[in-house]
DSSP file (Angstrom, degrees, kcal/mol; ACC not computed):
  #  RESIDUE AA STRUCTURE BP1 BP2  ACC     N-H-->O    O-->H-N    N-H-->O    O-->H-N    TCO  KAPPA ALPHA  PHI   PSI    X-CA   Y-CA   Z-CA
    1    1 A X              0   0    0      0, 0.0     3,-0.1     0, 0.0    61,-0.0   0.000 360.0 360.0 360.0 135.1   85.5  122.4  136.3
    2    2 A X        -     0   0    0     60,-0.1     2,-0.2     1,-0.1    63,-0.1  -0.291 360.0-104.8 -63.5 149.7   87.6  119.3  137.2
    3    3 A X        -     0   0    0      1,-0.1     2,-0.2    62,-0.1    -1,-0.1  -0.514  39.3-102.2 -76.2 143.3   85.8  116.3  138.6
    4    4 A X        -     0   0    0     -2,-0.2     2,-0.4    -3,-0.1    61,-0.1  -0.444  35.6-147.5 -67.9 133.7   86.2  115.7  142.3
    5    5 A X        -     0   0    0     60,-0.2     2,-0.4    -2,-0.2    -1,-0.0  -0.874  12.0-125.1-106.7 134.4   88.6  112.9  143.1
    6    6 A X        -     0   0    0     -2,-0.4     2,-0.3    35,-0.0    35,-0.1  -0.628  33.1-169.3 -76.8 131.5   88.2  110.6  146.2
    7    7 A X  B     -a   41   0A   0     33,-0.8    35,-2.4    -2,-0.4     2,-0.4  -0.892  16.8-159.5-123.5 154.3   91.3  110.6  148.3
    8    8 A X        -     0   0    0     -2,-0.3     2,-0.2    33,-0.2    33,-0.1  -0.965  14.1-152.8-133.5 116.4   92.5  108.5  151.2
    9    9 A X        -     0   0    0     -2,-0.4     2,-0.1    28,-0.1    34,-0.0  -0.604  14.6-125.8 -87.0 146.2   95.2  109.8  153.5
   10   10 A X     >  -     0   0    0     -2,-0.2     4,-2.6     1,-0.1     5,-0.2  -0.401  31.7-104.7 -78.3 167.8   97.5  107.6  155.5
   11   11 A X  H  > S+     0   0    0      1,-0.2     4,-2.3     2,-0.2     5,-0.2   0.881 122.9  50.7 -62.2 -38.1   97.7  108.0  159.3
   12   12 A X  H  > S+     0   0    0      2,-0.2     4,-2.5     1,-0.2    -1,-0.2   0.917 111.1  47.3 -66.4 -43.4  101.1  109.8  158.8
   13   13 A X  H  > S+     0   0    0      2,-0.2     4,-2.5     1,-0.2    -2,-0.2   0.909 112.4  49.8 -64.6 -41.7   99.8  112.2  156.2
   14   14 A X  H  X S+     0   0    0     -4,-2.6     4,-2.3     2,-0.2    -2,-0.2   0.920 112.0  47.7 -63.6 -43.6   96.7  113.0  158.3
   15   15 A X  H  X S+     0   0    0     -4,-2.3     4,-2.3     2,-0.2     5,-0.2   0.907 111.7  51.0 -63.1 -42.3   98.9  113.6  161.4
   16   16 A X  H  X S+     0   0    0     -4,-2.5     4,-2.4     1,-0.2    -2,-0.2   0.918 111.4  47.6 -60.9 -44.6  101.2  115.8  159.3
   17   17 A X  H  X S+     0   0    0     -4,-2.5     4,-2.1     2,-0.2    -2,-0.2   0.878 109.8  52.4 -66.9 -38.3   98.3  117.9  158.0
   18   18 A X  H  X S+     0   0    0     -4,-2.3     4,-1.1     2,-0.2    -1,-0.2   0.923 113.2  43.8 -63.6 -43.6   96.8  118.3  161.4
   19   19 A X  H  X S+     0   0    0     -4,-2.3     4,-2.3     1,-0.2     3,-0.3   0.894 111.8  55.3 -65.2 -39.5  100.1  119.6  162.7
   20   20 A X  H  < S+     0   0    0     -4,-2.4     6,-0.3     1,-0.2    -2,-0.2   0.867 110.6  44.3 -62.1 -37.9  100.5  121.8  159.6
   21   21 A X  H  < S+     0   0    0     -4,-2.1    -1,-0.2     1,-0.2    -2,-0.2   0.702 121.1  37.6 -82.5 -19.0   97.1  123.5  160.1
   22   22 A X  H  < S+     0   0    0     -4,-1.1     2,-0.3    -3,-0.3    -2,-0.2   0.671 115.3  40.6-108.2 -19.5   97.5  124.1  163.9
   23   23 A X  S  < S+     0   0    0     -4,-2.3     3,-0.3    -5,-0.2    -1,-0.1  -0.868  89.7  24.8-128.3 161.6  101.1  125.0  164.4
   24   24 A X  S    S-     0   0    0     -2,-0.3     2,-0.0     1,-0.2    -4,-0.0  -0.240  85.9 -74.9  87.6-173.6  103.7  127.1  162.7
   25   25 A X        +     0   0    0     -2,-0.0    -1,-0.2     2,-0.0     2,-0.1  -0.440  63.3 159.4-125.0  56.5  103.5  130.0  160.3
   26   26 A X        -     0   0    0     -3,-0.3     2,-0.1    -6,-0.3    -2,-0.0  -0.370  49.1 -90.9 -76.8 158.8  102.4  128.5  157.0
   27   27 A X     >  -     0   0    0      1,-0.1     4,-2.1    -2,-0.1     5,-0.2  -0.379  32.2-120.3 -68.6 149.3  100.8  130.6  154.3
   28   28 A X  H  > S+     0   0    0      1,-0.2     4,-2.6     2,-0.2     5,-0.2   0.867 112.1  56.4 -61.3 -38.2   97.1  130.8  154.4
   29   29 A X  H  > S+     0   0    0      1,-0.2     4,-2.1     2,-0.2    -1,-0.2   0.915 108.7  46.5 -60.3 -43.0   96.7  129.2  151.0
   30   30 A X  H  > S+     0   0    0      2,-0.2     4,-2.1     1,-0.2    -1,-0.2   0.885 111.9  50.7 -67.6 -38.6   98.7  126.2  152.0
   31   31 A X  H  X S+     0   0    0     -4,-2.1     4,-2.3     2,-0.2    -2,-0.2   0.903 109.4  51.3 -66.4 -40.3   96.7  125.8  155.2
   32   32 A X  H  X S+     0   0    0     -4,-2.6     4,-2.2     1,-0.2    -2,-0.2   0.912 109.7  49.9 -61.9 -42.1   93.4  126.0  153.2
   33   33 A X  H  X S+     0   0    0     -4,-2.1     4,-2.1     1,-0.2    -1,-0.2   0.892 109.7  51.3 -63.3 -39.1   94.7  123.3  150.9
   34   34 A X  H  X S+     0   0    0     -4,-2.1     4,-2.2     1,-0.2    -2,-0.2   0.903 109.7  49.6 -64.7 -40.5   95.6  121.2  153.9
   35   35 A X  H  X S+     0   0    0     -4,-2.3     4,-2.4     2,-0.2    -2,-0.2   0.875 107.8  54.7 -65.9 -36.8   92.1  121.6  155.4
   36   36 A X  H  X S+     0   0    0     -4,-2.2     4,-2.0     1,-0.2    -2,-0.2   0.939 109.5  47.2 -59.2 -46.9   90.6  120.7  152.0
   37   37 A X  H  X S+     0   0    0     -4,-2.1     4,-0.7     1,-0.2    -2,-0.2   0.888 111.1  51.3 -64.3 -39.1   92.5  117.4  152.1
   38   38 A X  H >< S+     0   0    0     -4,-2.2     3,-0.5     1,-0.2    -1,-0.2   0.904 113.4  44.2 -64.7 -40.6   91.5  116.7  155.7
   39   39 A X  H 3< S+     0   0    0     -4,-2.4     9,-1.2     1,-0.2    -1,-0.2   0.795 113.5  50.7 -74.9 -27.2   87.8  117.2  154.9
   40   40 A X  H 3< S+     0   0    0     -4,-2.0   -33,-0.8    -5,-0.2    -1,-0.2   0.505  81.7 122.5 -87.2  -4.0   88.0  115.2  151.6
   41   41 A X  B <<  -a    7   0A   0     -4,-0.7   -33,-0.2    -3,-0.5     3,-0.2  -0.384  43.6-167.8 -65.5 129.0   89.7  112.3  153.3
   42   42 A X  S    S+     0   0    0    -35,-2.4     3,-0.3     1,-0.2   -34,-0.2   0.684  76.1  74.1 -87.7 -20.5   87.7  109.0  152.9
   43   43 A X  S    S+     0   0    0      1,-0.2     2,-0.7   -36,-0.2    -1,-0.2   0.731  89.1  60.8 -70.4 -21.5   89.7  107.0  155.4
   44   44 A X  S    S-     0   0    0     -3,-0.2    -1,-0.2     1,-0.1     2,-0.2  -0.549 119.2 -80.0-105.8  66.4   88.1  108.7  158.5
   45   45 A X  S    S+     0   0    0     -2,-0.7     2,-0.3    -3,-0.3    -1,-0.1  -0.498  97.0  11.7  82.3-144.8   84.4  107.9  158.0
   46   46 A X  S    S-     0   0    0     -2,-0.2     2,-0.3    -3,-0.1    -5,-0.1  -0.524  70.3-135.7 -79.9 134.6   82.1  109.7  155.7
   47   47 A X        -     0   0    0     -2,-0.3    -7,-0.2    -5,-0.1     2,-0.1  -0.664  16.8-127.6 -87.6 140.3   83.6  112.1  153.1
   48   48 A X        -     0   0    0     -9,-1.2     2,-0.1    -2,-0.3    -1,-0.1  -0.465  27.1-108.1 -79.7 158.1   82.1  115.5  152.5
   49   49 A X     >  -     0   0    0     -2,-0.1     4,-2.4     1,-0.1     5,-0.2  -0.395  29.2-108.0 -80.0 165.1   81.1  116.6  149.0
   50   50 A X  H  > S+     0   0    0      1,-0.2     4,-2.6     2,-0.2     5,-0.2   0.867 121.2  53.4 -61.5 -36.4   83.1  119.3  147.2
   51   51 A X  H  > S+     0   0    0      2,-0.2     4,-2.2     1,-0.2    -1,-0.2   0.914 109.3  47.5 -66.0 -42.6   80.2  121.7  147.6
   52   52 A X  H  > S+     0   0    0      2,-0.2     4,-2.4     1,-0.2    -2,-0.2   0.909 113.6  47.7 -64.9 -42.5   80.1  121.1  151.4
   53   53 A X  H  X S+     0   0    0     -4,-2.4     4,-2.1     2,-0.2    -2,-0.2   0.929 112.4  49.4 -63.4 -45.5   83.9  121.5  151.7
   54   54 A X  H  X>S+     0   0    0     -4,-2.6     5,-2.0     1,-0.2     4,-0.8   0.892 112.4  48.3 -62.3 -40.2   83.9  124.7  149.6
   55   55 A X  H  <5S+     0   0    0     -4,-2.2     3,-0.4     3,-0.2    -1,-0.2   0.922 112.7  47.0 -66.7 -44.2   81.1  126.1  151.7
   56   56 A X  H  <5S+     0   0    0     -4,-2.4    -2,-0.2     1,-0.2    -1,-0.2   0.826 121.0  36.7 -70.6 -30.3   82.7  125.3  155.0
   57   57 A X  H  <5S-     0   0    0     -4,-2.1    -1,-0.2    -5,-0.2    -2,-0.2   0.419 106.5-123.4-101.1   1.3   86.1  126.7  154.0
   58   58 A X  T  <5S+     0   0    0     -4,-0.8     2,-0.2    -3,-0.4    -3,-0.2   0.931  71.9 114.4  55.6  51.2   84.7  129.7  152.0
   59   59 A X      < -     0   0    0     -5,-2.0    -1,-0.2    -6,-0.1     2,-0.2  -0.771  69.8 -82.0-133.8-178.0   86.5  128.7  148.7
   60   60 A X     >  -     0   0    0     -2,-0.2     4,-1.6     1,-0.1     5,-0.1  -0.499  26.3-124.2 -89.8 158.5   85.3  127.5  145.3
   61   61 A X  H  > S+     0   0    0      1,-0.2     4,-2.4     2,-0.2     5,-0.2   0.839 112.9  59.5 -66.3 -32.6   84.4  124.0  144.4
   62   62 A X  H  > S+     0   0    0      2,-0.2     4,-2.6     1,-0.2    -1,-0.2   0.891 103.0  50.6 -62.3 -40.3   87.0  124.2  141.6
   63   63 A X  H  > S+     0   0    0      2,-0.2     4,-2.5     1,-0.2     5,-0.2   0.911 109.6  50.8 -64.5 -41.5   89.7  124.8  144.1
   64   64 A X  H  X S+     0   0    0     -4,-1.6     4,-2.2     1,-0.2     5,-0.2   0.937 112.7  46.2 -59.9 -46.9   88.6  121.8  146.1
   65   65 A X  H  X S+     0   0    0     -4,-2.4     4,-2.5     1,-0.2   -60,-0.2   0.898 112.4  50.3 -64.3 -41.2   88.6  119.6  143.0
   66   66 A X  H  X S+     0   0    0     -4,-2.6     4,-2.7     2,-0.2     5,-0.2   0.916 111.2  47.9 -64.5 -43.5   92.0  120.9  141.9
   67   67 A X  H  X S+     0   0    0     -4,-2.5     4,-2.2     2,-0.2    -2,-0.2   0.927 114.6  45.6 -64.3 -45.0   93.7  120.3  145.3
   68   68 A X  H  X S+     0   0    0     -4,-2.2     4,-2.2    -5,-0.2    -2,-0.2   0.905 114.3  48.7 -65.2 -40.8   92.2  116.7  145.5
   69   69 A X  H  X S+     0   0    0     -4,-2.5     4,-2.3    -5,-0.2     5,-0.2   0.916 111.3  49.2 -65.3 -43.0   93.2  116.0  141.9
   70   70 A X  H  X>S+     0   0    0     -4,-2.7     4,-3.1     1,-0.2     5,-0.8   0.875 110.4  51.7 -65.1 -36.6   96.8  117.3  142.4
   71   71 A X  H  X5S+     0   0    0     -4,-2.2     4,-1.2     3,-0.2    -1,-0.2   0.930 111.9  46.3 -63.0 -44.8   97.1  115.2  145.6
   72   72 A X  H  <5S+     0   0    0     -4,-2.2    -2,-0.2     1,-0.2    -1,-0.2   0.862 122.3  36.0 -66.5 -35.8   96.0  112.1  143.7
   73   73 A X  H  <5S+     0   0    0     -4,-2.3    -2,-0.2    -5,-0.2    -3,-0.2   0.893 135.2  13.3 -84.6 -43.0   98.3  112.8  140.7
   74   74 A X  H  <5S-     0   0    0     -4,-3.1     4,-0.3     1,-0.3    -3,-0.2   0.560 101.7-112.4-120.3 -12.2  101.4  114.3  142.3
   75   75 A X     X< -     0   0    0     -4,-1.2     4,-1.4    -5,-0.8    -1,-0.3  -0.464  44.3 -51.6 107.7-179.3  101.3  113.7  146.1
   76   76 A X  H  > S+     0   0    0      1,-0.2     4,-1.7     2,-0.2     5,-0.2   0.916 126.5  49.2 -66.7 -49.5  101.0  115.7  149.3
   77   77 A X  H  > S+     0   0    0      1,-0.2     4,-2.3     2,-0.2    -1,-0.2   0.885 111.2  50.6 -62.7 -38.9  103.7  118.3  148.8
   78   78 A X  H  4 S+     0   0    0     -4,-0.3    -1,-0.2     1,-0.2    -2,-0.2   0.840 110.0  51.4 -67.1 -32.4  102.5  119.2  145.3
   79   79 A X  H  < S+     0   0    0     -4,-1.4    -1,-0.2    -3,-0.2    -2,-0.2   0.825 115.0  41.9 -73.5 -31.1   98.9  119.6  146.6
   80   80 A X  H  < S+     0   0    0     -4,-1.7     2,-0.3    -5,-0.1   -47,-0.2   0.872 112.4  49.3 -84.3 -38.5   99.9  121.9  149.4
   81   81 A X  S  < S-     0   0    0     -4,-2.3     2,-0.1    -5,-0.2    -1,-0.1  -0.797  80.0-115.3-114.6 147.2  102.5  124.2  147.8
   82   82 A X        -     0   0    0     -2,-0.3     2,-0.2     1,-0.1     3,-0.1  -0.357  31.5-112.7 -73.4 152.5  102.4  126.2  144.5
   83   83 A X        -     0   0    0      1,-0.1    -1,-0.1    -2,-0.1     2,-0.1  -0.544  42.7 -94.1 -77.9 151.1  104.7  125.5  141.7
   84   84 A X        -     0   0    0     -2,-0.2     2,-0.3     1,-0.1    -1,-0.1  -0.398  40.8-138.9 -66.1 145.4  107.3  128.1  140.9
   85   85 A X        -     0   0    0      1,-0.1    -1,-0.1    -2,-0.1    -3,-0.0  -0.788   6.6-134.9-108.0 150.3  106.3  130.6  138.2
   86   86 A X        -     0   0    0     -2,-0.3    -1,-0.1     1,-0.1     2,-0.1   0.924  35.2-154.1 -70.3 -46.1  108.5  131.9  135.4
   87   87 A X        -     0   0    0      2,-0.0     2,-0.1     3,-0.0    -1,-0.1  -0.151  29.0 -61.0  86.2 169.4  107.5  135.6  135.6
   88   88 A X        -     0   0    0      1,-0.1     3,-0.1    -2,-0.1     2,-0.1  -0.350  59.7 -87.1 -85.5 167.2  107.8  138.1  132.7
   89   89 A X        -     0   0    0      1,-0.1    -1,-0.1    -2,-0.1     2,-0.0  -0.402  56.4 -90.9 -69.3 151.6  110.8  139.1  130.8
   90   90 A X        -     0   0    0      1,-0.1    -1,-0.1    -3,-0.1     3,-0.1  -0.358  26.6-148.2 -64.8 142.4  112.8  142.0  132.3
   91   91 A X  S    S+     0   0    0      1,-0.2     2,-0.6    -3,-0.1    -1,-0.1   0.794  86.5  52.1 -81.7 -29.5  111.7  145.4  131.0
   92   92 A X  S    S-     0   0    0      4,-0.0    -1,-0.2     3,-0.0     2,-0.1  -0.932  76.6-162.6-112.2 115.4  115.2  147.0  131.3
   93   93 A X     >  -     0   0    0     -2,-0.6     4,-2.3    -3,-0.1     5,-0.2  -0.280  37.6 -94.6 -85.9 177.2  117.9  145.0  129.6
   94   94 A X  H  > S+     0   0    0      1,-0.2     4,-2.3     2,-0.2     5,-0.2   0.860 123.2  53.2 -61.6 -38.1  121.7  145.3  130.1
   95   95 A X  H  > S+     0   0    0      2,-0.2     4,-1.9     1,-0.2    -1,-0.2   0.928 111.4  44.7 -64.5 -45.4  122.1  147.8  127.3
   96   96 A X  H  > S+     0   0    0      1,-0.2     4,-2.3     2,-0.2    -2,-0.2   0.893 112.6  52.2 -67.3 -39.0  119.4  150.1  128.5
   97   97 A X  H  X S+     0   0    0     -4,-2.3     4,-2.3     1,-0.2    -1,-0.2   0.902 108.6  50.5 -63.4 -41.4  120.7  149.9  132.1
   98   98 A X  H  X S+     0   0    0     -4,-2.3     4,-2.3     1,-0.2    -1,-0.2   0.890 109.9  50.7 -63.4 -39.3  124.2  150.8  130.9
   99   99 A X  H  X S+     0   0    0     -4,-1.9     4,-2.4     2,-0.2    -2,-0.2   0.912 110.4  49.3 -64.2 -42.7  122.8  153.8  129.0
  100  100 A X  H  X S+     0   0    0     -4,-2.3     4,-2.6     2,-0.2    -2,-0.2   0.903 111.3  48.6 -64.3 -41.8  121.0  155.0  132.1
  101  101 A X  H  X S+     0   0    0     -4,-2.3     4,-2.1     2,-0.2    -1,-0.2   0.917 111.7  50.0 -64.1 -42.8  124.0  154.7  134.4
  102  102 A X  H  X S+     0   0    0     -4,-2.3     4,-0.8     1,-0.2    -2,-0.2   0.911 113.0  46.3 -61.3 -43.2  126.1  156.6  131.8
  103  103 A X  H  < S+     0   0    0     -4,-2.4     3,-0.4     1,-0.2    -2,-0.2   0.894 113.5  48.4 -67.3 -41.2  123.5  159.4  131.7
  104  104 A X  H  < S+     0   0    0     -4,-2.6    -1,-0.2     1,-0.2    -2,-0.2   0.828 114.8  45.0 -69.9 -31.5  123.1  159.6  135.4
  105  105 A X  H  < S+     0   0    0     -4,-2.1    -1,-0.2    -5,-0.2    -2,-0.2   0.539  95.5  96.4 -91.0  -7.0  126.9  159.7  136.0
  106  106 A X  S  < S-     0   0    0     -4,-0.8     2,-0.1    -3,-0.4    -3,-0.0  -0.324  86.9 -87.9 -80.7 166.0  127.7  162.2  133.3
  107  107 A X        -     0   0    0      1,-0.1    -1,-0.1    -2,-0.1     7,-0.1  -0.420  48.8-105.8 -70.3 146.8  128.1  166.0  133.8
  108  108 A X        -     0   0    0      5,-0.3     3,-0.1     1,-0.1    -1,-0.1  -0.324  42.5 -93.4 -70.9 157.4  124.9  168.1  133.6
  109  109 A X    >   -     0   0    0      1,-0.1     3,-1.7     2,-0.1    -1,-0.1  -0.204  57.6 -74.1 -64.1 162.3  124.2  170.2  130.5
  110  110 A X  T 3  S+     0   0    0      1,-0.3    -1,-0.1    -3,-0.1     3,-0.1  -0.337 121.3  24.3 -59.5 135.7  125.3  173.9  130.5
  111  111 A X  T 3  S+     0   0    0      1,-0.3     2,-0.4    -3,-0.1    -1,-0.3   0.442 105.4  96.0  88.8   1.5  123.0  176.0  132.7
  112  112 A X    <   -     0   0    0     -3,-1.7    -1,-0.3     1,-0.1    -4,-0.1  -0.953  57.7-157.3-125.2 144.2  121.8  173.1  134.8
  113  113 A X              0   0    0     -2,-0.4    -5,-0.3    -3,-0.1    -1,-0.1   0.824 360.0 360.0 -84.7 -33.8  123.1  172.0  138.2
  114  114 A X              0   0    0     -7,-0.1    -1,-0.1    -5,-0.0    -2,-0.0   0.349 360.0 360.0-125.8 360.0  121.8  168.5  137.9
């Protein structure tokens, strides 16, 4: 499990996160990450431990550590939103698709309507 990183939010970042968690239609994952950052902030008094944050938000300590680490390394937007994923290779290639279209558009065999 990654080690918990201490973070300090600026006043602008804190205000942005507060608005983000209370208004709009953001995804639940992003709102949870924003709440993690708000609770882990050292600039507003005493910081909670990763275990306390995880317990209060009903998530894992690993998630708390990952979000804080990503904020420290890459910034606010990277901590809130997921990176795009590649996805798997397509199962039907152009050749197979052309064969299927040809078969579907051809006349049915003798003795069959379709």
